[in-house]
C-alpha positions in Angstrom: -23.5 -35.8 -23.0 -25.6 -34.3 -20.1 -27.6 -31.1 -20.6 -25.2 -29.2 -18.3 -22.2 -30.2 -20.3 -23.9 -29.3 -23.6 -24.8 -25.8 -22.2 -21.3 -25.3 -20.8 -19.6 -26.4 -24.1 -21.8 -24.1 -26.2 -21.4 -21.0 -24.1 -17.7 -21.6 -23.5 -17.2 -21.8 -27.3 -18.8 -18.5 -27.8 -16.8 -17.0 -24.9 -13.5 -18.3 -26.4 -14.6 -16.9 -29.8 -15.2 -13.5 -28.2 -11.8 -13.3 -26.6 -10.1 -14.8 -29.7 -11.3 -11.8 -31.7 -11.2 -9.0 -29.1 -7.8 -10.0 -27.6 -5.7 -9.2 -30.6 -7.8 -6.1 -31.4 -7.0 -4.8 -27.9 -3.3 -5.3 -28.4 -3.4 -3.7 -31.8 -5.2 -0.7 -30.4 -2.4 -0.2 -27.7 0.4 -1.0 -30.1 -1.0 1.7 -32.5 -1.3 4.2 -29.6 2.1 3.5 -28.2 3.9 3.8 -31.5 1.8 6.8 -32.6 2.0 8.8 -29.3 5.6 8.1 -28.4 7.2 7.4 -25.0 6.1 10.5 -23.0 2.7 11.1 -24.6 1.9 7.4 -24.2 2.9 7.6 -20.5 0.7 10.7 -20.0 -2.3 8.9 -21.6 -1.6 5.8 -19.3 -1.6 8.1 -16.3 -4.9 9.7 -17.2 -6.4 6.4 -18.2 -5.8 4.9 -14.7 -8.0 7.5 -13.1 -10.5 7.2 -15.9 -10.6 3.4 -15.6 -11.5 3.6 -11.9 -14.5 5.8 -12.7 -15.5 3.7 -15.7 -15.6 0.5 -13.8 -17.2 2.0 -10.7 -20.1 3.1 -13.0 -20.8 -0.6 -13.7 -22.5 -0.9 -10.3 -24.7 -4.0 -10.3 -23.0 -6.0 -13.1 -22.1 -9.2 -11.2 -25.3 -9.1 -9.1 -27.5 -8.8 -12.2 -25.7 -11.6 -13.9 -26.1 -13.8 -10.8 -29.8 -13.3 -10.4 -30.5 -13.7 -14.2 -28.5 -16.9 -14.3 -30.3 -18.1 -11.2 -33.9 -17.1 -12.3 -33.5 -17.7 -16.1 -36.7 -19.2 -17.6 -38.8 -18.2 -14.6 -41.5 -15.5 -14.0 -39.0 -13.3 -12.3 -36.7 -12.8 -15.3 -38.4 -9.7 -16.7 -38.4 -7.9 -13.3 -34.7 -8.6 -12.9 -33.7 -7.3 -16.3 -35.8 -4.1 -15.8 -34.5 -3.5 -12.3 -30.9 -4.1 -13.3 -31.4 -1.6 -16.2 -32.7 1.1 -13.9 -29.8 0.6 -11.5 -27.3 0.7 -14.3 -28.8 3.9 -15.8 -28.7 5.7 -12.4 -25.1 4.5 -11.9 -23.7 5.7 -15.2 -25.4 9.0 -14.9 -24.0 9.6 -11.5 -20.4 8.6 -12.3 -20.4 10.4 -15.7 -21.5 13.6 -13.9 -18.9 13.0 -11.2 -16.2 12.5 -13.7 -17.0 15.7 -15.7 -17.4 17.8 -12.6 -14.7 16.3 -10.4 -12.2 16.0 -13.2 -11.4 19.8 -13.0 -10.4 19.5 -9.3 -8.5 16.2 -9.8 -6.6 17.5 -12.7 -5.5 20.5 -10.8 -4.7 18.5 -7.6 -2.3 16.2 -9.5 -0.9 19.2 -11.4 -2.0 18.0 -14.8 -4.4 20.7 -16.0 -4.3 19.2 -19.5 -6.4 16.4 -18.2 -9.4 18.6 -17.5 -10.6 18.3 -21.1 -10.0 14.6 -21.1 -12.2 14.0 -18.1 -15.1 15.9 -19.8 -14.8 13.7 -22.9 -14.4 10.7 -20.7 -17.7 11.3 -19.0 -19.5 10.6 -22.3 -17.5 7.3 -22.6 -18.5 6.3 -19.1 -22.2 7.0 -19.8 -22.4 4.8 -23.0 -19.7 2.3 -21.9 -21.6 1.4 -18.8 -24.6 0.4 -20.8 -22.3 -1.7 -23.1 -20.9 -3.6 -20.2 -24.5 -4.1 -18.8 -25.5 -5.7 -22.1 -22.6 -8.1 -21.9 -23.3 -9.2 -18.4 -27.0 -9.7 -19.2 -26.3 -11.8 -22.2 -23.9 -13.9 -20.1 -26.5 -14.4 -17.4 -29.0 -15.5 -20.1 -26.5 -18.0 -21.5 -26.6 -16.1 -24.8 -22.9 -15.4 -25.1 -23.1 -15.2 -28.9 -24.6 -11.7 -28.4 -21.8 -10.8 -26.1 -19.6 -11.7 -29.0 -21.5 -9.3 -31.3 -21.3 -6.4 -28.8 -17.6 -6.9 -28.0 -16.4 -7.4 -31.6 -18.3 -4.4 -32.8 -16.8 -2.3 -30.0 -13.2 -3.2 -30.4 -13.0 -3.3 -34.2 -14.5 0.2 -34.5 -12.2 1.5 -31.8 -9.1 0.4 -33.8 -10.3 1.9 -37.0 -11.5 5.2 -35.5 -8.4 5.7 -33.5 -6.2 5.4 -36.6 -8.4 7.8 -38.5 -9.0 10.4 -35.8 -5.4 10.6 -34.6 -4.3 11.2 -38.2 -6.5 14.3 -38.5 -6.4 15.5 -34.9 -3.2 14.4 -33.0 -4.7 14.9 -29.5 -5.5 12.5 -26.7 -9.2 13.6 -26.8 -9.4 11.9 -30.2 -8.9 8.6 -28.5 -11.9 9.2 -26.3 -14.0 10.3 -29.2 -13.2 7.0 -31.0 -14.2 5.1 -27.8 -17.5 6.9 -27.5 -18.6 6.3 -31.2 -17.6 2.6 -31.1 -19.4 2.0 -27.8 -22.5 3.8 -29.1 -22.7 1.6 -32.1 -22.1 -1.6 -30.0 -24.9 -0.6 -27.5 -27.4 0.1 -30.3 -26.7 -3.3 -31.8 -26.8 -5.2 -28.5 -29.9 -3.4 -27.2 -31.8 -4.3 -30.4 -31.2 -8.0 -29.8 -31.8 -8.0 -26.0 -35.1 -6.1 -26.1 -36.7 -7.5 -29.2 -35.6 -11.1 -28.9 -35.6 -11.6 -25.1 -37.2 -8.8 -23.1 -40.4 -7.7 -25.0 -41.6 -11.3 -25.6 -41.7 -11.8 -21.8 -45.3 -11.4 -20.5 -44.6 -11.5 -16.8 -45.7 -8.8 -14.4 -42.9 -6.5 -13.3 -42.0 -6.3 -9.6 -39.4 -3.5 -9.5 -39.3 -2.6 -5.8 -38.4 -6.1 -4.6 -35.7 -6.7 -7.3 -34.1 -3.3 -7.1 -33.7 -3.9 -3.4 -32.3 -7.4 -4.0 -29.8 -6.4 -6.7 -28.7 -3.3 -4.9 -28.2 -5.2 -1.7 -26.0 -7.8 -3.3 -24.2 -5.2 -5.4 -22.9 -3.3 -2.4 -20.3 -5.8 -1.3 -19.4 -6.4 -5.0 -19.0 -2.7 -5.4 -16.6 -2.4 -2.6 -14.7 -5.4 -4.0 -14.5 -3.5 -7.3 -13.2 -0.4 -5.6 -10.6 -2.5 -3.8 -9.7 -4.3 -6.9 -9.4 -1.1 -9.0 -7.2 0.5 -6.4 -5.1 -2.7 -6.3 -4.7 -2.7 -10.1 -4.6 1.0 -10.8 -2.7 2.4 -7.8 0.6 1.2 -9.2 0.2 3.3 -12.4 -1.2 6.3 -10.4 1.7 6.2 -7.9 4.2 5.8 -10.8 2.7 8.9 -12.4 2.9 10.8 -9.1 6.3 9.6 -7.9 8.2 9.1 -11.2 8.2 10.2 -14.9 5.7 9.8 -17.8 8.3 7.5 -19.5 8.5 5.2 -16.5 4.7 5.2 -16.3 4.5 4.3 -19.9 6.9 1.3 -19.5 4.7 -0.1 -16.8 1.5 0.5 -18.8 2.8 -1.6 -21.6 3.6 -4.5 -19.3 0.4 -4.1 -17.2 -1.9 -4.0 -20.2 -0.4 -7.2 -21.5 -0.9 -9.1 -18.3 -4.3 -7.7 -17.5 -5.6 -8.9 -20.9 -4.0 -12.3 -20.9 -6.5 -13.5 -18.3 -9.3 -12.9 -20.8 -8.7 -16.4 -22.0 -9.7 -17.5 -18.5 -12.6 -15.1 -18.6 -13.8 -16.9 -21.8 -13.7 -20.2 -19.9 -15.5 -18.7 -17.0 -18.1 -16.9 -19.1 -19.7 -20.0 -20.3 -19.1 -22.3 -17.4 -19.4 -20.4 -14.1 -23.0 -19.3 -14.2 -24.1 -22.9 -13.7 -22.6 -22.7 -10.2 -25.4 -20.4 -9.2 -27.6 -23.5 -8.8 -25.3 -25.7 -6.7 -27.3 -28.5 -5.0 -26.7 -32.0 -3.6 -28.0 -33.5 -6.9 -25.4 -31.8 -9.1 -22.6 -31.2 -6.6 -20.3 -34.0 -7.7 -20.7 -33.0 -11.4 -19.9 -29.4 -10.5 -16.9 -30.4 -8.4 -15.5 -32.3 -11.4 -16.2 -29.3 -13.7 -14.4 -26.9 -11.3 -11.3 -29.2 -11.1 -11.3 -29.5 -14.9 -11.4 -25.7 -15.3 -8.5 -25.2 -13.0 -6.5 -27.9 -14.8 -7.2 -26.4 -18.2 -6.2 -23.0 -16.9 -2.9 -24.3 -15.6 -2.1 -26.1 -18.9 -2.7 -22.8 -20.8 -0.9 -20.3 -18.5 2.1 -22.2 -17.2 3.8 -22.2 -20.6 2.5 -18.6 -21.3 4.1 -17.3 -18.2 7.4 -19.1 -18.9 7.3 -17.7 -22.4 6.9 -14.2 -21.0 9.9 -14.6 -18.8 12.0 -16.1 -21.6 11.0 -14.0 -24.6 9.8 -10.6 -23.5 13.3 -9.1 -24.1 12.9 -9.8 -27.8 9.2 -9.1 -28.4 8.6 -5.9 -26.5 11.1 -3.8 -28.6 10.1 -5.6 -31.7 6.3 -4.9 -31.3 6.3 -1.6 -29.5 9.6 -0.1 -30.5 13.1 0.1 -28.9 12.1 3.1 -26.8 9.8 0.9 -24.8 12.5 -1.7 -23.8 12.0 -0.5 -20.2 8.8 -2.6 -20.1 10.7 -5.9 -20.3 11.7 -6.4 -16.6 8.3 -5.3 -15.3 6.6 -7.8 -17.7 8.8 -10.6 -16.5 7.9 -9.9 -12.9 4.2 -9.6 -13.7 4.2 -13.1 -15.1 3.7 -14.2 -11.5 0.7 -12.0 -11.2 -0.8 -13.5 -14.4 -0.6 -17.1 -13.0 -2.1 -16.0 -9.7 -4.9 -13.9 -11.2 -6.1 -16.4 -13.8 -6.7 -19.0 -11.1 -8.4 -16.5 -8.9 -11.0 -15.8 -11.6 -12.7 -19.1 -11.0 -12.7 -18.8 -7.3 -14.0 -15.2 -7.5 -16.8 -16.1 -9.8 -17.8 -19.2 -7.7 -18.0 -17.1 -4.5 -20.0 -14.4 -6.3 -22.6 -17.0 -7.5 -22.8 -18.5 -4.0 -23.6 -15.1 -2.4 -20.2 -14.8 -0.7 -19.2 -11.4 -2.1 -18.8 -10.0 1.4 -16.2 -12.5 2.3 -14.3 -11.8 -0.9 -14.4 -8.1 -0.1 -12.8 -8.8 3.3 -10.1 -10.9 1.8 -9.2 -8.1 -0.7 -8.6 -5.5 2.0 -5.4 -7.2 3.3 -4.0 -7.5 -0.2 -4.8 -3.9 -1.0 -2.9 -2.6 2.1 0.1 -4.7 1.2 0.1 -3.4 -2.3 -0.1 0.3 -1.4 2.7 -0.2 1.2 5.0 -2.0 -1.1 4.3 0.6 -3.9 5.2 3.5 -1.7 8.5 1.9 -0.6 9.6 0.3 -3.9 8.4 2.7 -6.7 10.8 5.7 -5.8 13.7 3.2 -5.8 12.9 0.9 -8.6 10.2 2.6 -10.7 8.1 0.3 -12.9 10.0 -2.8 -11.7 9.1 -1.9 -8.1 5.4 -1.5 -9.0 5.4 -4.9 -10.8 6.9 -6.6 -7.8 4.3 -5.0 -5.4 1.4 -6.1 -7.6 2.7 -9.7 -8.0 3.2 -10.3 -4.3 0.2 -8.4 -2.9 -2.4 -10.6 -4.7 -1.2 -13.9 -3.3 -3.0 -13.7 0.1 -6.3 -12.8 -1.7 -6.1 -16.0 -3.8 -5.2 -18.2 -0.8 -8.2 -17.0 1.3 -10.6 -17.4 -1.6 -9.4 -20.9 -2.2 -10.1 -21.8 1.4 -13.6 -20.3 1.3 -14.4 -22.1 -2.0 -13.1 -25.4 -0.8 -15.3 -25.1 2.3 -18.5 -24.7 0.2 -17.8 -26.8 -2.8 -15.7 -29.7 -1.5 -16.3 -29.9 2.3 -19.8 -28.8 3.1 -22.2 -31.6 3.7 -25.5 -30.1 2.6 -26.2 -27.5 -0.1 
């Protein structure tokens, strides 16, 4: 077995282990929340959480860029500079977006006529601050090909979230208790992950630090990725936001059940990509054929996993949604069936997205996303007032197809058709 295959096999195994544990924990968290909060309160939480998610993920400025450069320059004299520069960029980012959330939450809550959200945005600012550092650690460990520490951070985070949510909601039945549980669990995960990163990997490095150059490099490459993130966030969260704006909390809650299921199913794909895709940062004529075969194998594996999953969603969601979440959430069945199309499209797009990122083609990906975003918003505005959660699901499923198609064309041009690398 070649060194490349051994590396991919080892890291993919840890990636799968990470998702195998966090995947059910995520669903347990949301099942507990839905059953505990009830139809309307769950819908209100989902409406708030869509706004919060946008700020939370925007605060992760530099993630993909940092991972790219660390994977590319791992075991070189540049590594310490890259880690330091990416840490500074992340710290500035989380401080900015946490402050913006706490300050701007007051105005946003009043603008959408949900003054009860003001307090939640203040608590959410703390979660953004510490959560941004947790996500930074995960990306750094992935770039270093040390996914076992990603496993540690993720499992610590999700297991504590579940336990703390159960305890805190029991003694204080308020949405702010959920955010407190998130903050504590993320803090513990960050402390554990930071210990291993700095003592085992960072401090032993003796290289001279060149901050100015790498801050500029990471920031420069992060900008198109940042706009991609904004576009992707709008594309994935605008449906819930528009449901909350144009329909009821109950309808928003139905869609939230379906959407959270389909947005977490691709984490199986993320597990495959976590251990395998960083090697594409060093594509060359010498390894091109091997990487072509690896890419085809990843796509085939993904299809074998998700084709039956999507068929199962269509055939069995009418039975499992009421069974797991309760009869009051049966309105999530039809949206989930429709979103099975989105699951299949999205899981394949993960590999194309990651490949283009590692090849420095984030700008092209950003351009491709704009068209899909416009389609999504237009369809949502037309379909949601008429069909509610089902209309939002249809809009999301259809709007993502052009994005995948254009990314496939760009990937094929580089990986399968370009003569020299």
